[in-house]
C-alpha positions as CSV (number, residue, x, y, z in Angstrom):
1,X,-0.5,0.0,8.8
2,X,-0.9,-1.9,5.6
3,X,0.0,-5.4,4.7
4,X,1.3,-5.3,1.1
5,X,0.3,-8.0,-1.3
6,X,3.7,-8.5,-2.9
7,X,4.3,-12.1,-3.9
8,X,1.5,-13.5,-1.8
9,X,1.6,-17.3,-1.4
10,X,-1.2,-17.8,-3.9
11,X,0.8,-15.9,-6.5
12,X,3.3,-18.8,-6.6
13,X,0.6,-20.9,-8.1
14,X,-1.3,-18.5,-10.3
15,X,-0.4,-15.8,-12.7
16,X,-1.5,-13.7,-15.7
17,X,-3.7,-14.9,-18.4
18,X,-2.2,-12.7,-21.1
19,X,-1.7,-9.2,-22.4
20,X,-4.8,-7.2,-23.3
21,X,-4.0,-4.4,-25.8
22,X,-6.0,-1.2,-25.1
23,X,-9.3,-2.9,-24.7
24,X,-12.4,-1.0,-25.8
25,X,-13.3,1.8,-23.4
26,X,-16.6,0.3,-22.3
27,X,-17.9,-0.8,-18.9
28,X,-20.5,-3.5,-18.6
29,X,-22.1,-5.2,-15.6
30,X,-21.0,-8.7,-14.9
31,X,-23.8,-11.0,-13.7
32,X,-22.1,-14.4,-13.5
33,X,-19.0,-14.6,-11.2
34,X,-17.7,-17.6,-13.2
35,X,-17.6,-15.5,-16.4
36,X,-15.8,-12.6,-14.8
37,X,-12.4,-11.9,-16.4
38,X,-9.9,-10.8,-13.8
39,X,-7.1,-9.7,-16.0
40,X,-7.1,-6.5,-18.0
41,X,-4.3,-4.3,-19.4
42,X,-0.6,-5.3,-19.0
43,X,2.5,-3.3,-19.6
44,X,6.1,-3.1,-18.4
45,X,6.3,-5.1,-15.1
46,X,2.6,-4.6,-14.3
47,X,-0.5,-6.7,-14.7
48,X,-3.7,-4.8,-14.2
49,X,-6.6,-6.8,-12.6
50,X,-10.3,-6.3,-11.9
51,X,-12.3,-7.2,-8.8
52,X,-15.9,-7.8,-8.2
53,X,-18.1,-6.5,-5.3
54,X,-20.2,-9.5,-4.2
55,X,-23.0,-8.6,-1.8
56,X,-23.5,-5.0,-3.1
57,X,-26.9,-5.8,-4.6
58,X,-28.1,-7.1,-1.2
59,X,-27.6,-3.7,0.4
60,X,-30.5,-1.4,1.2
61,X,-31.0,1.8,-0.8
62,X,-29.7,3.8,2.1
63,X,-26.5,1.7,2.2
64,X,-26.1,2.0,-1.5
65,X,-26.4,5.7,-1.3
66,X,-23.8,5.8,1.5
67,X,-21.4,3.7,-0.5
68,X,-21.8,6.0,-3.5
69,X,-21.2,9.2,-1.6
70,X,-18.2,7.7,0.2
71,X,-16.8,6.5,-3.1
72,X,-17.1,9.9,-4.6
73,X,-15.3,11.4,-1.5
74,X,-12.5,8.8,-2.1
75,X,-12.0,9.7,-5.7
76,X,-12.2,13.4,-5.1
77,X,-8.9,13.2,-3.3
78,X,-7.1,11.5,-6.2
79,X,-5.1,14.6,-7.3
80,X,-3.6,14.8,-3.8
81,X,-1.6,11.6,-4.0
82,X,-0.1,12.7,-7.3
83,X,1.1,16.0,-5.9
84,X,2.4,14.4,-2.7
85,X,4.5,12.0,-4.8
86,X,6.1,14.9,-6.5
87,X,5.4,18.6,-7.1
88,X,5.5,18.2,-10.9
89,X,3.3,15.1,-11.2
90,X,0.1,16.9,-11.9
91,X,1.9,18.9,-14.6
92,X,3.1,15.6,-16.2
93,X,-0.3,13.9,-15.8
94,X,-2.3,16.7,-17.5
95,X,0.2,16.7,-20.3
96,X,-0.2,13.0,-20.8
97,X,-4.0,13.3,-20.6
98,X,-4.0,16.1,-23.2
99,X,-2.1,13.9,-25.6
100,X,-4.4,10.9,-25.1
101,X,-7.5,13.0,-25.4
102,X,-6.6,15.1,-28.5
103,X,-3.7,13.6,-30.4
104,X,-4.9,12.5,-33.9
105,X,-1.7,10.9,-35.2
106,X,-0.6,7.3,-35.5
107,X,-1.3,5.3,-32.4
108,X,0.2,2.0,-33.6
109,X,3.8,2.8,-34.1
110,X,6.7,1.5,-31.9
111,X,7.3,5.0,-30.5
112,X,3.6,5.4,-29.6
113,X,3.7,2.0,-27.8
114,X,6.7,3.2,-25.8
115,X,4.8,6.4,-24.9
116,X,1.7,4.3,-24.1
117,X,3.8,2.1,-21.7
118,X,5.3,5.1,-20.0
119,X,1.8,6.6,-19.5
120,X,0.5,3.3,-18.0
121,X,3.4,3.2,-15.6
122,X,2.8,6.9,-14.6
123,X,-0.9,6.3,-14.0
124,X,-0.2,3.2,-12.0
125,X,2.4,4.8,-9.8
126,X,0.5,8.0,-9.3
127,X,3.6,9.8,-10.6
128,X,6.9,9.2,-12.3
129,X,8.7,7.1,-9.7
130,X,8.1,3.4,-9.5
131,X,5.2,2.6,-7.2
132,X,7.3,0.1,-5.3
133,X,11.0,0.7,-5.8
134,X,10.7,4.6,-5.7
135,X,13.2,5.1,-8.5
136,X,12.4,7.5,-11.3
137,X,11.4,6.0,-14.7
138,X,11.4,7.8,-18.1
139,X,9.7,7.2,-21.5
140,X,11.3,4.7,-23.8
141,X,10.6,7.1,-26.7
142,X,12.8,10.1,-27.5
143,X,12.1,13.6,-26.3
144,X,11.8,14.6,-29.9
145,X,9.0,12.1,-30.4
146,X,7.4,13.2,-27.2
147,X,7.6,16.8,-28.2
148,X,5.9,15.9,-31.5
149,X,3.0,14.4,-29.7
150,X,2.6,17.5,-27.7
151,X,2.7,19.8,-30.7
152,X,0.2,17.6,-32.6
153,X,-2.3,17.7,-29.7
154,X,-4.6,20.5,-28.7
155,X,-2.2,23.2,-27.5
156,X,-5.0,24.9,-25.6
157,X,-5.2,21.9,-23.3
158,X,-1.6,22.1,-22.3
159,X,-0.8,23.1,-18.6
160,X,1.2,26.2,-19.7
161,X,2.3,28.8,-17.1
162,X,0.9,32.3,-17.7
163,X,2.5,33.7,-20.8
164,X,4.5,30.6,-21.5
165,X,5.2,29.5,-25.0
166,X,5.1,25.9,-26.2
167,X,8.8,26.0,-26.8
168,X,9.4,27.3,-23.2
169,X,7.1,24.6,-21.9
170,X,9.0,21.9,-23.7
171,X,12.3,23.1,-22.3
172,X,10.8,23.2,-18.8
173,X,9.4,19.7,-18.8
174,X,12.4,18.0,-20.5
175,X,14.4,17.4,-17.3
176,X,11.3,16.8,-15.3
177,X,10.3,13.8,-17.5
178,X,13.5,12.7,-19.3
179,X,16.4,13.3,-16.9
180,X,17.0,10.3,-14.6
181,X,19.2,12.5,-12.4
182,X,16.5,15.1,-11.8
183,X,14.7,13.9,-8.7
184,X,15.9,10.3,-9.0
185,X,14.2,8.9,-5.9
186,X,10.8,9.6,-4.4
187,X,11.8,8.1,-1.1
188,X,15.5,7.7,-0.3
189,X,16.2,5.6,2.9
190,X,20.0,5.4,2.4
191,X,22.1,5.7,5.6
192,X,24.4,8.6,6.2
193,X,22.2,10.7,3.8
194,X,20.0,13.7,4.3
195,X,16.9,11.6,3.6
196,X,14.6,14.7,3.3
197,X,16.8,16.4,0.7
198,X,17.4,13.2,-1.2
199,X,13.7,12.3,-1.5
200,X,11.7,14.0,-4.2
201,X,8.3,13.7,-2.6
202,X,6.4,16.9,-2.0
203,X,6.3,16.8,1.8
204,X,9.2,19.2,2.2
205,X,10.7,22.0,0.2
206,X,13.9,23.9,0.8
207,X,14.6,22.3,4.2
208,X,17.1,19.8,5.5
209,X,16.4,16.7,7.6
210,X,18.1,18.3,10.6
211,X,15.8,21.4,10.2
212,X,12.8,19.1,10.1
213,X,13.8,17.1,13.1
214,X,14.7,20.3,15.1
215,X,11.3,21.8,14.1
216,X,9.3,18.8,15.4
217,X,11.5,18.2,18.4
218,X,9.7,21.0,20.2
219,X,6.4,19.0,20.0
220,X,5.8,16.6,22.7
221,X,5.0,13.1,21.3
222,X,4.7,11.2,24.6
223,X,1.4,9.9,25.8
224,X,-1.7,10.9,24.0
225,X,0.0,13.6,21.9
226,X,-1.1,13.9,18.2
227,X,1.1,12.7,15.4
228,X,2.6,16.1,14.7
229,X,3.3,16.9,11.1
230,X,1.1,14.2,9.7
231,X,-1.1,16.5,7.5
232,X,1.2,19.2,6.3
233,X,4.0,20.2,4.0
234,X,7.0,21.8,5.8
235,X,8.8,24.5,3.8
236,X,10.4,27.9,4.2
237,X,8.4,31.0,3.7
238,X,10.4,34.3,3.9
239,X,13.2,32.3,5.5
240,X,10.9,30.9,8.2
241,X,9.9,27.2,8.6
242,X,6.2,27.0,8.0
243,X,3.7,24.2,7.8
244,X,1.2,24.3,4.9
245,X,-1.6,22.3,6.4
246,X,-3.8,20.1,4.2
247,X,-7.3,21.3,5.0
248,X,-10.2,23.3,3.7
249,X,-8.8,26.8,3.2
250,X,-5.2,25.4,3.3
251,X,-3.1,23.4,0.9
252,X,-5.1,21.1,-1.3
253,X,-8.2,23.1,-0.3
254,X,-10.1,22.6,-3.6
255,X,-9.8,18.8,-3.5
256,X,-10.5,18.6,0.2
257,X,-13.6,20.8,-0.2
258,X,-14.9,18.2,-2.7
259,X,-14.2,15.4,-0.2
260,X,-16.1,17.3,2.5
261,X,-19.0,17.9,0.1
262,X,-19.5,14.2,-0.4
263,X,-18.9,13.3,3.2
264,X,-21.7,15.7,4.1
265,X,-23.9,13.9,1.6
266,X,-23.0,10.7,3.4
267,X,-23.7,11.8,7.0
268,X,-27.6,11.8,6.7
269,X,-27.6,8.3,5.3
270,X,-25.1,6.9,7.9
271,X,-26.2,3.5,9.2
272,X,-26.2,4.4,12.9
273,X,-25.3,7.1,15.3
274,X,-21.7,6.0,15.8
275,X,-21.0,6.0,12.1
276,X,-22.6,9.4,11.8
277,X,-20.5,10.7,14.7
278,X,-17.3,9.5,13.1
279,X,-18.1,11.0,9.7
280,X,-19.0,14.3,11.4
281,X,-15.7,14.3,13.2
282,X,-13.8,13.6,9.9
283,X,-15.5,16.6,8.3
284,X,-14.5,18.7,11.3
285,X,-10.9,17.6,11.0
286,X,-10.8,18.3,7.3
287,X,-12.0,21.8,8.0
288,X,-9.8,22.6,10.9
289,X,-6.6,20.7,10.0
290,X,-6.2,20.2,13.8
291,X,-4.5,16.8,14.5
292,X,-6.3,16.6,17.8
293,X,-9.5,16.6,15.8
294,X,-8.0,13.7,13.7
295,X,-7.4,11.7,16.9
296,X,-11.0,12.4,18.0
297,X,-12.2,11.1,14.6
298,X,-9.9,8.0,14.9
299,X,-11.4,7.2,18.3
300,X,-14.9,7.6,17.0
301,X,-14.1,5.5,13.9
302,X,-12.7,2.6,16.1
303,X,-15.9,2.8,18.2
304,X,-18.1,2.1,15.2
305,X,-18.1,-1.7,15.0
306,X,-21.7,-2.4,14.1
307,X,-21.9,-0.8,10.6
308,X,-21.9,-3.0,7.6
309,X,-20.2,-0.3,5.5
310,X,-17.0,1.3,6.5
311,X,-14.5,3.8,5.1
312,X,-10.9,4.8,5.5
313,X,-10.4,8.3,4.3
314,X,-7.6,10.7,5.2
315,X,-3.9,11.2,5.5
316,X,-3.0,7.9,7.0
317,X,0.2,6.0,6.2
318,X,3.8,7.5,6.3
319,X,5.6,5.0,4.0
320,X,6.1,7.7,1.4
321,X,8.1,9.9,3.8
322,X,11.6,8.7,4.4
323,X,11.5,9.9,8.0
324,X,8.0,8.7,8.7
325,X,6.2,12.0,9.6
326,X,4.0,13.0,6.6
327,X,1.0,10.9,5.6
328,X,-0.3,10.1,2.1
329,X,-3.9,10.5,1.2
330,X,-5.8,7.3,0.8
331,X,-9.4,6.0,0.9
332,X,-10.9,2.5,1.0
333,X,-14.7,2.1,1.0
334,X,-15.9,-1.4,1.9
335,X,-18.7,-3.8,3.0
336,X,-18.2,-6.3,5.8
337,X,-17.7,-9.8,4.3
338,X,-19.9,-11.7,6.9
339,X,-18.7,-15.2,6.1
340,X,-15.0,-14.5,5.8
341,X,-15.1,-12.4,8.9
342,X,-15.6,-15.5,11.0
343,X,-12.0,-16.6,10.6
344,X,-10.3,-13.3,11.5
345,X,-12.8,-12.6,14.3
346,X,-11.8,-16.0,15.9
347,X,-8.2,-14.8,15.9
348,X,-9.1,-11.3,17.3
349,X,-11.1,-12.9,20.1
350,X,-7.9,-14.6,21.3
351,X,-5.8,-11.4,21.2
352,X,-5.0,-11.4,24.9
353,X,-3.9,-15.0,24.8
354,X,-1.6,-14.2,21.9
355,X,-0.1,-11.3,23.8
356,X,0.3,-13.2,27.0
357,X,2.0,-16.1,25.3
358,X,4.2,-14.1,22.9
359,X,8.0,-14.3,23.2
360,X,8.3,-10.6,24.2
361,X,9.8,-9.7,27.5
362,X,7.2,-9.1,30.1
363,X,7.7,-5.3,30.3
364,X,7.0,-5.0,26.6
365,X,3.7,-6.8,26.6
366,X,0.4,-5.1,26.9
367,X,-1.2,-6.1,30.2
368,X,-4.7,-5.6,28.7
369,X,-5.3,-5.7,24.9
370,X,-8.2,-3.5,24.2
371,X,-10.8,-3.3,21.5
372,X,-9.4,-5.2,18.5
373,X,-12.1,-5.3,16.0
374,X,-11.3,-7.7,13.1
375,X,-13.2,-8.4,10.0
376,X,-12.9,-9.3,6.3
377,X,-14.1,-6.7,3.9
378,X,-15.3,-6.5,0.4
379,X,-13.7,-3.5,-1.2
380,X,-16.0,-1.2,-3.2
381,X,-13.7,1.6,-4.1
382,X,-10.0,2.5,-3.4
383,X,-8.2,5.7,-4.1
384,X,-5.0,7.6,-3.3
385,X,-2.2,5.5,-1.9
386,X,-4.4,2.4,-2.0
387,X,-4.9,2.5,-5.7
388,X,-4.2,1.1,-8.3
389,X,-1.7,-1.0,-6.2
390,X,-3.6,-2.1,-3.1
391,X,-2.8,-3.7,0.3
392,X,-4.4,-7.0,1.2
393,X,-4.7,-6.1,4.9
394,X,-5.0,-2.9,7.0
395,X,-4.8,-2.2,10.7
396,X,-5.7,1.3,11.9
397,X,-5.4,3.7,13.7
398,X,-1.6,4.0,13.6
399,X,-1.2,6.0,16.9
400,X,0.1,3.6,19.5
401,X,-1.7,5.4,22.3
402,X,-5.1,5.1,20.6
403,X,-4.5,1.3,20.0
404,X,-3.6,0.9,23.6
405,X,-6.5,2.9,25.1
406,X,-9.3,2.5,22.5
407,X,-8.3,-0.4,20.3
408,X,-8.0,-0.8,16.6
409,X,-9.7,-2.2,13.5
410,X,-8.0,-5.0,11.5
411,X,-9.3,-5.9,8.1
412,X,-8.5,-8.4,5.4
413,X,-9.5,-7.4,1.9
414,X,-11.2,-10.6,0.9
415,X,-12.3,-9.8,-2.7
416,X,-8.9,-8.4,-3.5
417,X,-7.3,-11.6,-2.3
418,X,-9.8,-13.6,-4.3
419,X,-8.9,-11.7,-7.4
420,X,-5.2,-12.3,-6.9
421,X,-5.9,-16.0,-6.3
422,X,-8.0,-16.3,-9.5
423,X,-6.1,-14.1,-11.9
424,X,-5.3,-16.6,-14.6
425,X,-3.5,-19.7,-15.6
426,X,-0.8,-21.5,-13.7
427,X,2.4,-19.6,-14.0
428,X,5.0,-22.3,-13.2
429,X,6.5,-20.1,-10.4
430,X,5.9,-22.7,-7.8
431,X,7.5,-25.5,-9.8
432,X,10.5,-23.2,-10.7
433,X,11.3,-22.0,-7.2
434,X,10.0,-24.4,-4.6
435,X,12.3,-27.3,-3.6
436,X,11.0,-30.8,-3.2
437,X,7.7,-32.4,-4.1
438,X,6.5,-32.4,-0.5
439,X,6.9,-28.6,-0.3
440,X,5.2,-28.1,-3.6
441,X,2.3,-30.3,-2.6
442,X,1.9,-28.5,0.8
443,X,1.9,-25.1,-0.9
444,X,-0.7,-26.2,-3.4
445,X,-2.9,-27.5,-0.7
446,X,-2.4,-25.0,2.1
447,X,-0.5,-22.0,0.5
448,X,-3.6,-19.7,0.1
449,X,-4.8,-20.4,3.6
450,X,-1.4,-19.9,5.1
451,X,-1.2,-16.5,3.3
452,X,-4.6,-15.5,4.7
453,X,-3.8,-16.5,8.2
454,X,-0.5,-14.7,8.1
455,X,-2.2,-11.6,6.9
456,X,-4.8,-11.9,9.6
457,X,-2.2,-12.3,12.3
458,X,0.0,-9.6,10.9
459,X,-2.8,-7.0,11.0
460,X,-5.0,-8.2,13.8
461,X,-2.4,-9.2,16.4
462,X,1.0,-8.0,15.1
463,X,0.4,-4.3,14.8
464,X,-1.7,-4.2,17.9
465,X,0.9,-6.1,20.1
466,X,3.6,-4.7,22.3
467,X,4.0,-1.3,23.9
468,X,6.5,1.5,24.0
469,X,8.3,2.1,27.3
470,X,7.1,5.1,29.4
471,X,8.8,8.3,28.4
472,X,10.0,7.0,25.0
473,X,9.1,9.1,22.0
474,X,7.2,7.9,19.0
475,X,9.1,5.9,16.3
476,X,9.3,8.8,13.8
477,X,11.6,10.5,16.3
478,X,13.4,7.5,17.7
479,X,13.8,5.1,14.8
480,X,13.4,7.6,12.0
481,X,14.0,6.1,8.5
482,X,14.0,2.6,9.9
483,X,10.6,2.9,11.7
484,X,8.4,1.6,8.9
485,X,10.6,-1.4,8.0
486,X,10.9,-2.5,11.6
487,X,7.2,-2.1,12.3
488,X,6.3,-4.3,9.3
489,X,9.0,-6.8,10.3
490,X,7.6,-6.9,13.9
491,X,4.0,-7.5,12.6
492,X,5.3,-10.2,10.2
493,X,7.1,-12.0,12.9
494,X,4.0,-12.1,15.1
495,X,2.2,-13.8,12.3
496,X,5.1,-16.2,11.6
497,X,5.5,-17.1,15.3
498,X,1.8,-18.0,15.6
499,X,1.0,-19.5,12.2
500,X,2.8,-22.6,13.4
501,X,1.1,-22.6,16.8
502,X,-1.4,-25.4,17.7
503,X,-3.7,-22.6,19.0
504,X,-4.8,-21.8,15.4
505,X,-5.9,-25.5,15.0
506,X,-7.6,-25.4,18.5
507,X,-9.7,-22.3,17.6
508,X,-10.7,-23.8,14.3
509,X,-9.1,-21.4,11.8
510,X,-6.4,-23.9,10.7
511,X,-7.0,-27.6,9.8
512,X,-3.4,-28.7,10.3
513,X,0.0,-27.7,11.4
514,X,1.0,-28.3,7.8
515,X,-0.6,-24.9,7.1
516,X,2.0,-23.2,9.3
517,X,4.8,-25.1,7.5
518,X,3.4,-23.9,4.2
519,X,3.6,-20.4,5.5
520,X,7.3,-20.9,6.5
521,X,8.1,-22.4,3.1
522,X,6.6,-19.5,1.3
523,X,8.0,-16.7,3.5
524,X,11.6,-18.0,3.5
525,X,11.5,-18.6,-0.3
526,X,10.1,-15.2,-0.9
527,X,12.3,-13.3,1.6
528,X,15.6,-14.8,0.4
529,X,14.9,-15.5,-3.3
530,X,11.6,-14.8,-5.2
531,X,11.0,-11.2,-4.2
532,X,14.3,-10.3,-5.9
533,X,12.4,-10.4,-9.3
534,X,11.3,-6.9,-8.4
535,X,14.8,-5.5,-8.2
536,X,16.9,-4.2,-11.0
537,X,20.5,-5.4,-11.4
538,X,22.9,-3.4,-9.2
539,X,20.1,-2.2,-6.9
540,X,19.6,-2.9,-3.2
541,X,16.3,-3.1,-1.4
542,X,14.5,0.2,-0.7
543,X,10.8,-0.5,0.0
544,X,9.9,-1.1,3.6
545,X,8.0,-4.4,3.1
546,X,10.7,-5.9,1.0
547,X,13.4,-4.9,3.5
548,X,11.4,-6.3,6.4
549,X,10.9,-9.7,4.6
550,X,14.6,-10.1,3.7
551,X,15.6,-8.9,7.2
552,X,13.5,-11.6,8.9
553,X,14.4,-14.4,6.5
554,X,18.1,-13.6,6.3
555,X,18.5,-13.1,10.1
556,X,16.9,-16.5,10.9
557,X,19.0,-18.1,8.1
558,X,22.2,-16.7,9.5
559,X,21.4,-17.4,13.1
560,X,20.3,-21.0,12.3
561,X,23.4,-22.0,10.4
562,X,25.0,-23.9,13.2
563,X,21.9,-26.1,13.5
564,X,21.3,-26.2,9.7
565,X,17.8,-24.9,10.3
566,X,17.6,-23.5,6.7
567,X,19.7,-24.5,3.7
568,X,20.4,-22.7,0.4
569,X,20.7,-25.6,-2.1
570,X,22.1,-25.3,-5.6
571,X,20.8,-27.7,-8.2
572,X,21.9,-27.3,-11.8
573,X,22.8,-23.7,-11.3
574,X,19.5,-22.9,-9.5
575,X,19.2,-21.8,-5.9
576,X,16.5,-23.1,-3.6
577,X,15.6,-22.7,0.1
578,X,15.1,-25.8,2.2
579,X,13.8,-25.7,5.8
580,X,15.2,-28.6,7.9
581,X,13.7,-27.8,11.3
582,X,10.4,-25.9,11.5
583,X,10.4,-25.9,15.3
584,X,13.8,-24.3,15.6
585,X,12.8,-21.8,12.9
586,X,9.8,-20.8,14.9
587,X,12.0,-20.2,17.9
588,X,14.3,-18.0,15.9
589,X,11.4,-16.0,14.6
590,X,10.4,-15.5,18.3
591,X,13.9,-14.4,19.2
592,X,14.0,-11.8,16.5
593,X,10.5,-10.6,17.4
594,X,11.6,-10.0,21.0
595,X,14.6,-8.0,19.8
596,X,12.7,-5.8,17.4
597,X,10.0,-5.1,20.0
598,X,12.8,-4.1,22.4
599,X,14.2,-1.8,19.8
600,X,10.8,-0.2,19.3
601,X,10.0,-0.1,23.0
602,X,13.3,1.5,23.9
603,X,13.7,3.7,20.8
604,X,17.1,2.1,20.1
605,X,18.2,3.8,16.8
606,X,21.7,2.3,16.7
607,X,20.3,-1.2,16.9
608,X,17.6,-0.4,14.4
609,X,20.2,0.8,11.9
610,X,22.5,-2.2,12.4
611,X,19.7,-4.7,12.0
612,X,18.1,-3.2,8.9
613,X,21.4,-2.3,7.2
614,X,23.0,-5.7,7.9
615,X,20.1,-7.9,6.9
616,X,17.4,-5.9,5.1
617,X,19.2,-3.8,2.5
618,X,22.0,-5.5,0.6
619,X,21.2,-7.9,-2.2
620,X,23.3,-10.8,-3.5
621,X,23.8,-9.5,-7.1
622,X,24.7,-13.0,-8.5
623,X,21.5,-14.4,-7.0
624,X,19.5,-11.4,-8.3
625,X,20.8,-12.1,-11.8
626,X,19.9,-15.8,-11.5
627,X,16.4,-15.0,-10.2
628,X,15.8,-12.5,-13.0
629,X,16.7,-15.1,-15.6
630,X,14.5,-17.8,-14.1
631,X,11.5,-15.4,-13.9
632,X,12.1,-14.1,-17.5
633,X,11.4,-17.6,-18.9
634,X,8.0,-17.7,-17.1
635,X,6.7,-14.4,-18.5
636,X,5.3,-13.4,-15.1
637,X,4.5,-9.8,-14.2
638,X,5.9,-9.2,-10.7
639,X,3.4,-6.4,-9.8
640,X,-0.4,-6.2,-9.9
641,X,-3.0,-3.6,-9.3
642,X,-6.6,-2.9,-10.0
643,X,-9.2,-1.1,-12.1
644,X,-11.9,0.3,-9.8
645,X,-15.5,-0.8,-10.1
646,X,-17.8,2.1,-11.1
647,X,-20.9,3.0,-9.1
648,X,-23.7,4.4,-11.2
649,X,-26.6,6.2,-9.5
650,X,-30.0,5.5,-11.0
651,X,-31.9,8.7,-10.9
652,X,-35.6,9.6,-10.8
653,X,-35.7,13.3,-11.1
654,X,-33.2,14.6,-8.5
655,X,-33.5,11.4,-6.3
656,X,-31.3,8.4,-6.3
657,X,-33.5,5.3,-6.5
658,X,-30.8,2.7,-6.9
659,X,-27.0,2.4,-7.4
660,X,-25.6,-0.1,-9.9
661,X,-22.0,-1.5,-10.1
662,X,-20.2,-1.7,-13.4
663,X,-16.8,-3.2,-14.1
664,X,-14.7,-1.2,-16.5
665,X,-12.3,-3.2,-18.7
666,X,-9.7,-0.6,-19.7
667,X,-7.2,0.8,-17.1
668,X,-6.2,3.6,-19.5
669,X,-9.8,4.6,-20.1
670,X,-10.5,4.8,-16.4
671,X,-7.5,7.0,-15.8
672,X,-8.6,9.4,-18.5
673,X,-12.2,9.4,-17.1
674,X,-10.8,10.1,-13.6
675,X,-8.7,12.9,-15.1
676,X,-11.8,14.6,-16.5
677,X,-14.1,14.1,-13.5
678,X,-11.9,14.4,-10.4
679,X,-9.3,17.0,-11.3
680,X,-9.6,19.6,-8.6
681,X,-6.1,20.8,-8.0
682,X,-3.9,23.2,-10.0
683,X,-0.7,21.8,-11.5
684,X,1.4,23.5,-8.9
685,X,0.4,23.5,-5.2
């Protein structure tokens, strides 16, 4: 599971430093951290950032080689996420790349700038649906102008079908790119809808939701059963439901073969026997496509706790599938941040105490919490679903039975959080939306720490807590399209319940109970008001993390009305949140946590639907209009993501004698370089 950055607490105090127009396509080493410029390109609703990799130069040559090989494996899977997000995305991307690489016309006109913005959005979202809202977006320029760009580029570089003319190609791509009604949503979570048919991702083809559910109903998901369907596309072949498994020799074979090539390079330079064992099992899984092999790899990966370097690589998270079965490709290569790990480890060491003292009913608590390994990491390279938009926390594996029997790894992405916290000048968001000087002062002093602690608790304790009742199926079968939202809400609530607990002060990770109050101030303000800046007028909430935040905040607001726990205050036409009783608010968070855990433990779909639809989906449109107007005056981009550092091997003959880190400055240039170097899949798969 991932913890999304969204509007992290620190973002209330800091924002962008300006818009960088197509910076020169160069990459240069940065030697002094204080001179490092975090901000890069900006377009539409997106600010692109850069992050550093402190500690890399301290690694041994063996570790540097390992990081290089694992990073190449990560980037080799880049095509996969595009295709998973939509079956036409590689066709679109190669068309855009061909224009950028070969068009010799005017690149300063208004229409070019509109094309340029569309391309940036497309690269950032790994497709033509918004990376967060999932709705389709189209170019601001006309189709006629777009066609002119294509015709004035190298026609030999176009991804034409065999025997296809340019005119036929243009007719084919027009609805794919310009028609908002053609595949309008990548993930559609609407109730009373066939969520499989309504979603335009490439996990299914020619099948209905009922057919999918009936197909997987025959697989046992109790106990230690694999996560069936995790690594395949389900479609009809000659009228029969068939899984196209993502493996060497299967679907995505050419890209996965490259991933395996680099993993095999990494195995001989693994840091220790356990890491080597995990990598070997990952290769075995990629070759077989057998999900039991994936579970064996996951168990081996959890067991490797001593390595300084680590990697997440595979088909992991199911957020992009409306019914939570199919996983997106992602990879994160990282180094353990030894100093920052001390805080999260202190929390993990108390995991049993947190479980024993949680507000869950006794039968839903784990009697023995096993093997939670927690650390802060310095990210080296991200790819797939983790890039360019990245999480700030990760807890894996996702299989409940592996967590229960073997434990899990929880990580906080420390250099990513650092980049967010230092991305520019003060934005004015805190002054605009926080109510009262005491709240503003508390957020300025403790907001960043409150955010870090909540992330740590969410990943380390939240996802690892609780248990499903014996005989109850996994949540993809029981809670279906509500599973991801409720899992994130549950983990958030664990963090919220304990961020105001004296235990955090006692174990030395929090200096004051004021930190917990800052966390509550930020969460309620974000869940009820500030996150609405990401929603277009007329829309409701679609993304799982946004739904979970509003669900939690709105539920406690409604339940606390009689005691005036939280107020919505109107001052000069502006709406603010005001918490009047932090202790009662904590009790309400505990009550909701207990109920959501019950829903998960019992597989109660009816209650899941009622809770999410009543509290997590619908948006007050008047408030949305107000928030949009207030944010517009601040010129703040609501979304951020990252250019990846570049690892450069220093060669002596055929041997790597060192690896250097460079920090590219242009997001567009990196996307074009990746398109040339890591394109392994055909346009149609």
